N, C-alpha and C positions, 0 to 999 in steps of 0.2 A: 577391449585392451590398444585400439587405436587410441581411445581419447586420453589414455595411460601416458601411451608414448610420447602424441603431440603436447600433452600436458608438461612430461620431462626434458623434450626439445625448447618450449618455451622458457623453462626455470631454468635451464642451461645456460641458454643463451642472455636470460636478464642477470643472471649471476656472474656469467664469465665476460661479458662484453666492460663491465666498468675497469678491469683492471685494478681493483682492490682488495684488500682481504673480503673476503664473502660468508661470515660466517654471519648468523641471524641475526646478532646485535649489530651489525654492520650496515645494516639496512635501516633506509630511511622509513616513517612511519607510513608516506606515500608510496614508496617501494614495495612494501610488506600488505598496504591495502592491494595495491595492482594485483601482486601474488595470489594473493586470497580473492582477488575477484576472478582471475584466469582459473585457479581452482573451483571455484563456486560456479563460473560458465559450464567448466567441462562435464558436470552433472547433467545438463540437459543439451551438451552441443548435440546438433542435427535431430533434434528429440522434436516430432511430430505431433503435439497434442490435436486431436481431432476435437476440438470445441464447437458447437453450433448454438445458434441462437436459442435452439429448446433447452439446450443444458442450463440457461440463465433463467429458466422459466419453471415454478411458477416464482415472482418477485416476495424476495423476502421481506418480512415486515419488522426485522428488529435486526439486532448486531448478531444475536447469537443464531438467527436463520440464515444471516450472511456466512457464517463461520461454516455452518451444514450445507449448502449450499456451493461453497468455494472448495468444501471438502471432497464432495462427489463431485466437482471437476477435475481439481488438480491429481493428477497421478502421485505417487510416493516418489519420483524423482522430482518432479515439479516441487514437491515440498519441500525435500533434501536441499534443493537451491535455493528456497526462500529461505530456508532457516541456516542455511551458512553466509548467505547476505546479512550486511547489518539493516538496521528498519531503513535508514537512509535510503542504503542503498538501494535495497527493495521499493520503495516508494517511489523514488527517483527514476528507477529503472521501470515501472507500469503506473507511471502516470500518465502516460499517452498511449498507453496500451491495454493492460486488465480494466485499471483507472477510468478510461475514458468509456469502455466497453461497460462498464456497469454504471456508469454516470447515461450509459442511453439506452442501456436495456434494463436496467432497474428503475428507469422514469424519475431520477435525481432532477432532473430538468423538468419534470412534468408529473410535480404533486404528486406521486404515487403515496401509498400506506409507507413505504418506507423512505420517504423523502417527508412525510410529515412526524415520522419518529423523529426523526435528527431535527427535525424545527420544534418540537418539542421538547426535544434536548438543549436546545438552542444554538444549534450549526443550522446555517441559513444558505452555503453557497454548496454545489454540487462537488466543485473542487474539494472543498473543505471536508463534505460528507466520503467522499471515493478516499481521502487520503485515512480517516479515520477507520473507513472500512479495512483498508490494507494495512496502514499501521497494526490494529487489532488482529487481523488475522498473522501477522508476524507475530505478532508477543504470544498470540496462541501457539503458534505451530513451536515458538521458541520455551513452552513453558513460564512465560515472561505476565507478570497483573499486566492485565489491558489500561486500567488506569484511565476509563474512561470521561469521569469528570474531569481530569486534569488533561483532556485533549480539548473537551468542548472549551476548558477556559483560554488555553491556547488560540484556538480558534477565535475566543469570543474578544481575547487582548488582541492581537493581530488587526482586525475590523476596527476597533475601536480607537489601538494607536493609527490606522490612516482616516481618523475623524467620523468614523462610523456610530450614529445612534444603538446599539445594539439593544437597548433598554427599550426602546419604541417600534423596534420590530419586535423582540419578543411581544410586546403590548397587543400589536397588528395580529401577529397568530395567534397571539388567546383568544382577544376578540373572534377572528375569523374562525376557529374550530367552537365558539361558544354559537357562533349564528349570528353574529353582530358583523354588520358590512360598515365600514367607514365610508359616507360618500365625501366628495369632492365636492 
């Protein structure tokens, strides 16, 4: 009940402080996004999730196992919060929190089986891997298509635009998977 009252007070303050017409159509997109973000955050206000290192083990081997592990960790309130946010909001809010935890605990920096799964998809940077996990999880909870291939293409284009030769990295990964080592 406290959350609803707090949310109502904040919403009233946002609406009444402008001294202008306050019908929903009179709000800017940024104002509506802010109001929605407050509404979403009120779903998990002061919620304490007792997530421990053990909750992240064993390390998933693929995206479906990531969903299973995240579903076992996230409370129903946390899932409702995730669905309330846009994909972009969720990704930016979680990059340095849950995203960093995934990168560290799931061995995305350390050549884990999950990291190799992403290498084989053509994704090489742990930030990109955790971003794909978070975006895909948001999409799964929101009943949206995962579009994994499109996400891979997005990250490959990102690195290509920065001047990285993605094809040579792909060849190197494939050679290492086949047991061939490139000598320097």
